[in-house]
C-alpha positions as CSV (number, residue, x, y, z in Angstrom):
1,M,100.7,44.7,21.7
2,K,100.0,44.4,17.9
3,L,96.8,45.8,16.3
4,K,94.8,43.4,14.2
5,K,96.4,43.7,10.7
6,S,93.2,44.5,8.8
7,L,92.5,47.5,11.1
8,E,95.7,49.4,10.4
9,N,94.5,51.6,7.5
10,T,90.8,52.0,8.9
11,F,91.4,55.2,10.6
12,S,90.1,58.7,9.8
13,K,91.5,59.8,6.6
14,A,91.9,63.4,8.0
15,L,94.7,62.1,10.1
16,D,96.7,61.3,6.9
17,I,96.6,65.2,6.2
18,I,97.6,66.3,9.7
19,K,101.2,66.2,10.6
20,S,102.4,66.1,14.2
21,S,103.4,69.6,15.7
22,P,106.4,71.0,14.0
23,L,107.0,73.3,17.1
24,R,107.3,70.3,19.3
25,E,109.3,68.1,16.9
26,F,112.1,70.7,16.7
27,D,111.8,71.6,20.4
28,A,112.6,67.8,21.0
29,Y,115.4,68.0,18.5
30,A,116.9,70.8,20.3
31,S,116.6,69.3,23.7
32,Q,118.5,66.2,22.8
33,R,121.8,68.1,22.8
34,E,123.0,69.1,26.2
35,G,123.4,72.7,27.2
36,V,121.0,74.1,24.4
37,I,119.4,77.2,25.4
38,K,115.8,76.8,23.9
39,L,114.0,80.0,22.6
40,T,111.6,77.6,21.0
41,L,108.1,77.2,22.9
42,G,105.7,79.9,23.7
43,E,105.3,79.4,27.5
44,P,105.7,82.3,30.0
45,D,108.9,81.5,32.2
46,F,107.0,83.1,35.1
47,D,105.1,80.9,37.7
48,T,101.3,81.5,38.4
49,A,100.9,84.2,40.9
50,D,100.6,83.2,44.5
51,V,97.1,84.5,45.1
52,I,95.7,82.4,42.3
53,K,97.5,79.1,43.6
54,K,96.1,79.9,47.2
55,A,92.6,80.4,45.5
56,I,92.6,76.8,44.3
57,Q,93.7,75.6,47.7
58,T,90.8,77.3,49.3
59,S,88.6,75.9,46.6
60,L,89.7,72.4,47.4
61,D,89.4,72.7,51.2
62,N,85.8,74.0,50.5
63,N,85.3,70.6,48.6
64,R,84.7,72.2,45.2
65,T,85.4,68.9,43.3
66,H,82.2,68.2,41.9
67,Y,80.7,68.8,38.5
68,S,80.1,72.4,37.5
69,L,77.7,73.5,34.8
70,N,78.8,72.2,31.4
71,A,79.4,75.9,30.1
72,G,81.3,76.7,33.2
73,V,81.0,78.1,36.9
74,L,78.3,80.9,36.7
75,E,80.7,83.2,38.8
76,L,83.5,82.8,36.1
77,R,81.4,83.4,33.2
78,Q,80.2,86.5,34.9
79,A,83.7,87.5,35.6
80,V,84.5,87.0,32.0
81,A,81.7,89.2,30.7
82,E,82.8,91.8,33.2
83,M,86.3,91.6,31.8
84,M,84.9,92.3,28.3
85,K,83.0,95.2,29.6
86,E,86.0,96.7,31.4
87,K,88.4,96.1,28.6
88,Y,86.4,96.8,25.5
89,N,83.2,98.2,26.4
90,V,81.0,95.6,25.0
91,D,78.1,94.0,26.7
92,Y,78.0,90.2,26.8
93,T,76.1,88.2,29.5
94,A,77.3,85.0,31.2
95,D,75.1,83.0,28.7
96,E,77.2,84.1,25.9
97,V,80.4,82.6,27.6
98,I,81.9,79.1,27.7
99,I,84.8,78.0,29.7
100,T,87.1,75.7,28.0
101,V,90.0,73.4,28.5
102,G,92.5,76.1,27.3
103,A,92.2,78.1,24.1
104,S,93.1,75.0,21.9
105,A,89.7,73.4,23.1
106,A,88.0,76.8,22.3
107,I,89.3,76.8,18.7
108,E,88.4,73.0,18.3
109,H,84.8,73.4,19.6
110,T,84.1,76.5,17.5
111,I,85.4,75.2,14.3
112,S,83.5,72.1,14.8
113,A,80.3,73.9,15.6
114,L,80.4,76.2,12.9
115,T,81.5,74.0,9.7
116,N,80.2,71.2,7.7
117,P,82.1,68.8,5.6
118,G,83.2,70.6,2.5
119,D,83.2,74.0,4.1
120,T,86.4,76.2,3.7
121,V,88.1,77.8,6.6
122,L,90.3,80.6,5.8
123,V,93.7,80.8,7.8
124,T,96.0,83.8,7.5
125,T,99.5,82.9,7.6
126,P,102.1,82.8,9.5
127,Y,99.9,80.8,11.7
128,F,99.6,78.5,14.7
129,T,99.0,75.0,13.3
130,F,96.0,74.3,15.6
131,Y,93.9,76.1,13.1
132,D,94.2,74.0,10.0
133,G,94.4,70.7,12.0
134,C,90.9,71.3,13.6
135,S,89.7,72.1,10.2
136,Y,90.9,68.9,8.5
137,L,89.5,66.9,11.3
138,N,86.1,68.3,10.4
139,N,86.6,67.3,6.9
140,C,86.9,71.1,5.9
141,N,89.1,72.5,3.1
142,V,91.6,75.1,4.2
143,G,92.4,78.4,2.3
144,Y,95.7,79.6,3.4
145,I,96.1,83.7,3.1
146,D,99.9,84.3,2.8
147,T,100.6,87.8,4.2
148,L,104.3,87.8,3.5
149,E,104.2,90.7,1.1
150,T,101.9,92.9,3.6
151,D,104.2,92.9,6.6
152,F,102.2,89.9,8.0
153,K,98.9,91.8,8.1
154,L,95.7,90.7,6.4
155,T,94.2,93.5,4.2
156,P,90.7,94.0,2.8
157,E,92.1,93.3,-0.5
158,L,93.9,90.4,0.2
159,F,90.7,89.0,2.3
160,E,88.5,89.5,-0.7
161,E,90.9,88.0,-3.2
162,N,91.2,84.8,-1.3
163,Y,87.4,84.6,-0.3
164,K,86.6,84.6,-4.1
165,K,89.2,82.0,-4.7
166,Y,87.7,79.4,-2.4
167,E,84.4,77.7,-2.5
168,N,82.0,77.4,0.5
169,V,84.0,79.7,2.7
170,K,82.4,79.6,6.0
171,A,85.0,81.2,8.6
172,I,88.1,82.9,8.7
173,V,90.6,82.7,11.6
174,L,92.5,85.9,12.7
175,N,95.3,85.7,15.4
176,Y,96.4,89.0,16.7
177,P,98.8,89.8,18.2
178,N,100.2,87.0,16.0
179,N,102.1,84.0,16.9
180,P,104.7,83.8,15.7
181,S,105.3,87.4,14.2
182,G,104.0,89.6,17.1
183,V,102.2,91.7,14.5
184,S,98.9,93.1,15.7
185,Y,96.3,95.7,14.1
186,T,95.3,99.2,15.0
187,K,91.6,100.1,15.5
188,E,91.6,101.6,12.1
189,E,92.9,98.7,10.4
190,L,90.3,96.4,12.1
191,L,87.4,98.9,11.1
192,E,88.6,98.5,7.4
193,L,88.7,94.8,7.7
194,A,85.4,94.7,9.5
195,N,83.7,96.8,6.8
196,T,84.9,94.1,4.3
197,F,83.8,91.2,6.4
198,R,80.3,92.6,6.7
199,K,79.6,92.0,3.1
200,Y,79.7,88.2,3.4
201,D,78.1,85.8,5.6
202,I,81.3,84.4,7.3
203,F,82.2,83.9,10.8
204,I,85.4,85.6,12.1
205,I,87.3,83.3,14.8
206,S,89.3,86.1,16.5
207,D,92.0,84.3,18.4
208,E,93.2,87.3,20.9
209,I,94.8,85.0,23.4
210,Y,97.8,87.5,23.4
211,A,95.6,90.5,23.7
212,D,97.0,91.5,27.3
213,I,100.6,91.3,25.9
214,S,100.4,94.5,23.8
215,Y,103.3,97.1,23.5
216,N,102.6,100.0,21.0
217,Y,98.8,100.7,21.2
218,K,95.8,99.5,23.3
219,H,94.4,96.2,22.0
220,T,91.2,96.6,20.1
221,S,89.0,93.4,19.8
222,L,86.9,92.7,16.8
223,T,84.1,92.2,19.3
224,E,84.1,96.0,19.7
225,I,83.5,96.4,16.1
226,I,81.7,93.4,14.5
227,P,80.3,91.3,17.5
228,E,77.5,90.0,15.2
229,Q,79.9,87.8,13.3
230,T,82.8,87.4,15.8
231,I,83.7,84.4,18.0
232,L,86.2,85.3,20.3
233,I,88.9,83.0,21.7
234,T,90.9,83.8,24.6
235,G,92.1,82.6,28.2
236,L,94.5,83.0,31.0
237,S,97.6,80.8,29.6
238,K,99.7,83.5,28.2
239,S,98.3,86.6,30.3
240,H,98.5,85.1,33.6
241,A,101.3,82.4,33.3
242,M,98.7,79.6,33.4
243,T,99.4,77.4,30.5
244,G,99.1,74.1,32.6
245,W,95.9,75.3,34.2
246,R,94.1,74.8,30.7
247,V,91.6,77.8,31.0
248,G,90.2,79.2,28.0
249,F,87.2,81.3,27.0
250,I,84.7,81.5,24.0
251,V,82.8,84.6,23.9
252,A,80.1,85.1,21.2
253,P,76.4,85.8,20.6
254,Q,74.0,83.5,22.4
255,K,72.9,81.8,19.5
256,A,76.5,80.7,18.4
257,I,77.1,79.8,22.0
258,Q,74.0,77.5,22.1
259,K,75.6,75.5,19.3
260,I,79.1,75.6,20.4
261,V,78.4,74.4,24.0
262,V,77.0,71.1,22.5
263,Y,80.5,70.1,21.2
264,H,81.8,71.3,24.5
265,L,79.5,68.9,26.3
266,F,80.1,66.1,24.1
267,T,84.0,66.3,24.0
268,V,85.2,67.5,27.5
269,S,82.0,68.1,29.5
270,G,83.7,70.8,31.5
271,I,86.9,71.7,33.3
272,P,87.4,71.2,37.1
273,T,85.4,73.4,39.3
274,F,88.3,74.1,41.7
275,I,90.3,75.4,38.6
276,Q,87.5,77.8,37.7
277,D,87.4,79.2,41.1
278,A,90.9,80.0,41.0
279,A,90.3,81.5,37.5
280,V,87.8,84.0,39.1
281,V,90.6,85.2,41.5
282,A,92.9,85.5,38.3
283,L,90.4,88.0,36.5
284,K,89.3,90.0,39.5
285,D,92.0,90.1,42.1
286,K,94.2,93.2,42.1
287,E,97.5,91.3,42.9
288,S,96.8,89.2,40.1
289,K,96.3,92.1,37.8
290,E,99.6,93.8,38.9
291,Y,101.4,90.4,38.4
292,T,100.3,90.4,34.7
293,E,101.4,94.2,34.2
294,K,104.8,93.1,35.8
295,M,105.3,90.2,33.3
296,I,104.2,92.7,30.3
297,K,106.8,95.1,31.5
298,T,109.5,92.4,31.5
299,Y,108.6,91.3,27.9
300,T,109.0,94.8,26.8
301,E,112.3,95.0,28.3
302,R,113.6,91.8,26.8
303,Q,112.1,92.7,23.4
304,K,113.9,96.1,23.5
305,Y,117.2,94.2,24.2
306,L,116.7,91.3,21.9
307,V,115.6,92.9,18.6
308,P,118.5,95.5,18.1
309,E,121.1,92.6,18.9
310,L,119.5,90.4,16.2
311,E,119.4,93.1,13.8
312,K,123.1,93.7,14.3
313,L,123.7,90.1,13.3
314,G,121.9,90.6,10.1
315,F,118.3,89.3,11.0
316,K,115.5,91.3,9.5
317,I,112.7,92.0,11.8
318,S,109.3,93.6,11.2
319,G,107.7,95.9,14.1
320,I,106.3,93.9,17.0
321,D,103.1,94.9,18.6
322,G,102.5,92.2,21.1
323,A,103.1,88.6,22.4
324,F,106.7,87.4,23.1
325,Y,108.1,86.2,19.9
326,V,110.4,87.6,17.2
327,F,109.9,86.4,13.6
328,A,112.9,87.1,12.0
329,R,114.2,86.8,8.4
330,I,117.7,84.7,8.4
331,P,120.8,86.8,7.5
332,K,121.2,87.2,3.9
333,K,124.4,85.3,3.9
334,Y,122.6,82.2,5.2
335,R,119.5,82.3,3.3
336,T,120.6,79.4,1.0
337,M,120.6,77.1,3.9
338,K,116.7,77.6,4.4
339,T,115.1,77.6,7.7
340,M,115.3,73.9,8.9
341,E,119.0,73.6,8.0
342,F,119.7,76.8,9.7
343,C,118.0,76.0,12.8
344,K,119.9,72.7,13.0
345,F,123.1,74.5,12.4
346,L,122.7,76.7,15.3
347,V,121.7,73.9,17.6
348,K,124.9,72.0,16.8
349,E,127.2,75.0,16.5
350,A,125.8,77.6,18.8
351,R,123.8,75.5,21.3
352,V,120.6,77.7,20.8
353,G,117.2,76.4,19.6
354,L,114.9,78.5,17.5
355,I,111.7,77.3,15.5
356,P,112.0,77.0,11.8
357,G,109.6,79.4,9.8
358,T,107.9,76.6,7.9
359,A,106.4,75.5,11.0
360,F,104.0,78.5,10.5
361,G,103.4,78.2,6.8
362,E,105.3,77.0,3.8
363,S,106.3,80.6,2.6
364,Y,108.4,81.4,5.6
365,D,111.5,79.2,4.5
366,E,113.8,82.1,5.3
367,Y,112.4,82.8,8.7
368,V,112.8,81.7,12.4
369,R,110.7,82.3,15.4
370,I,112.6,83.1,18.6
371,S,110.7,83.2,21.8
372,Y,111.8,85.7,24.5
373,A,109.7,84.1,27.2
374,T,112.9,83.4,29.1
375,S,115.2,85.2,31.1
376,I,117.3,88.1,30.1
377,E,120.4,86.2,31.2
378,N,119.5,83.3,28.8
379,L,118.7,85.9,25.9
380,K,122.1,87.6,26.4
381,E,123.9,84.3,26.3
382,A,122.1,83.0,23.2
383,V,122.9,86.3,21.5
384,K,126.5,85.8,22.6
385,R,126.7,82.1,21.2
386,I,124.8,83.0,17.8
387,S,127.2,86.1,17.3
388,Q,130.2,83.7,17.8
389,V,128.9,81.4,15.1
390,L,127.7,83.9,12.6
C-alpha cells in the first residue's frame, strides 16, 4: 500500500533526529549468523517466579479484567509506597505513585510532563538511548555529559560545567547502577551531587531500575537525599525477571505526580488490572523476594568469572557496582578497528555478539557492552571463542 506522495515528508521533524535503537539493530545483525552466542540484550535469562505467575491466574479467575484507576490499582501503589519505606526509609503515599507500562513509559511520561519545547534535558553518558529520544520527541534540546574521564560517574564539577554550558536546563537524567557500565554511586557521592543540584531549579529524573542488582554496597536512592527535586523511575523488569509484563513505577512528590498522570492518562490510560494484581505479589511475597535474591547471587557469580577472563584477553574494565553488564575497553591491539568493526569481527570470526559502545554515546568508540544475563555455560563458551580469535 502506498502513502499519498504529498504526505511523505509531513511527519514530525523530531523523527528525523531520532535513530532506531542501535542495540536492537546490532542484536538483529548478530542473530543472522547461525550459532552466535548473543551477549547483547539486557534481559534476565530467568523466568518469572512461579508465585507471580500463579497470582495472575488467580486474578483472571476472579475476573479482574476491567479498567483500573488510571494511576494504577490502589493496592499496588500502596505496595510501592511500602517498598520505598522498607528499602529507603522514605515516606510516600499511594497518591505519589503511578503504575506505568514499564520503566520506558515512565521515562516518556515524565519528560513529557516536565518539559516545554526549547527546554534542555541533560543526559549523563554512557546512557540508554531512550532518554534523548523522548526528549527530542518533546522538541527539547539534549545536553550530553560525557563521563569518560571520570570513570563513568557524574561529579559536581562536571554537572555545573554542563549546566552553565546549556540554556533552559529543565532536568537531568541520572541512571544508576548504570546501563551499560554497571557503575553506581555511594551515599557520600550522592550527597555531594545533591548539594549541587539544590542550587538550581532542576528536576532529577533518577532511573534506578537496576537498584536491586547491587554488589559492592547498599543502593542509596536519591529520594532519600533530595526528594523535593527527584522523580524516581523504577519497576519490576530487571529485579523480578518480568520484562514482558511491562510494570514500571513513577514515584515523586504529589504536585509532580498530578501533572505526570495526565500524560499517562492520555497515552496508555493504564496497564491491565490482572498484571497489577500479580505485581503486588511480586513486591510483597516472601517467595518472590527469595527468587530475586537468588538471581542477584547468580549474577554476582557470573561477574566474578567473566571480568577476570576478559581482563586476561586485554579488555580494560572499570569497577562494576551493579546491573548485569561489563562495559569494556577493546584490547589495545584492536582499538584501531573501532567498536562497530570489532563487534562485527567477533560475530563473524568468533560467533559471539556484543554491543558496540557507540550505542551508548559517541565517545565510546573503543568500548563494547557485554551482557552476562545468560548462563555461565554460555559465558564460558563465549570466552573460549573470543580467546581463540584474539
